[in-house]
C-alpha positions, -999 to +999 in steps of 0.1 A: +041-135+110+051-098+111+024-072+107+028-037+093+036-022+127+065-047+132+079-040+098+078-002+104+094-006+138+122-027+122+127+002+098+132+026+127+098+042+130+082+049+164+048+032+157+017+027+178-018+016+169-050+034+177-061+004+197-029+004+218-032+041+226-070+046+229-085+011+235-102-016+216-138-004+217-154+014+187-162+043+209-126+046+221-113+045+185-137+072+173-125+098+148-130+124+175-107+106+200-081+099+173-081+136+163-079+148+200-051+123+208-030+132+177-033+169+185-023+164+222+007+142+213+017+158+180+013+124+164+012+117+127-018+097+116-017+071+088-052+063+073-071+052+042-103+071+053-106+100+028-131+121+048-111+117+079-079+129+061-096+162+053-108+166+088-073+158+102-056+182+078-081+210+086-074+205+123-036+209+117-028+172+122+000+157+101-015+128+081-003+102+056-032+093+033-031+060+016-052+057-015-063+029-038-038+043-063-009+037-038-019+001-034-022-003-072+012+012-077+029-011-052+012-042-067+021-031-102+058-027-092+058-062-076+041-078-106+066-062-129+095-075-108+080-110-107+076-110-144+112-100-150+125-126-126+105-154-143+118-144-178+151-157-191+166-122-193+201-135-201+189-147-235+165-119-243+172-085-259+158-054-243+132-051-270+121-087-264+117-081-226+097-049-233+075-067-258+068-096-234+061-071-206+037-052-228+018-083-238+014-094-202+004-059-191-022-056-219-037-090-211-026-106-243-007-133-225-037-143-204-059-145-235-033-167-252-032-189-222-070-193-223-069-203-259-042-229-254-057-244-223-091-251-239 
């Protein structure tokens, strides 16, 4: 099974992990060591650690900050695609597709399923 690093490598990015570059111990992977390494090598850091993002930016390190909102947006897009694939779009008008999507997004579909299953 591919991990995130493998996928990014396949897309042409030069990717390394903190563990590969600094070691596997907690001390080796400390924020201070990551900051120092990224400054010395002009590396870009990808992290979900909000306080560390601020520290990296103030030290002049390029950073990609991933937030909960980013994850939610990706999941929402994938759910929307999944819903559209499962629907019989060929026999539905645009209004019907939008109506069905709105029902699912609002939770009406799950409430209807709960009523019918009981």
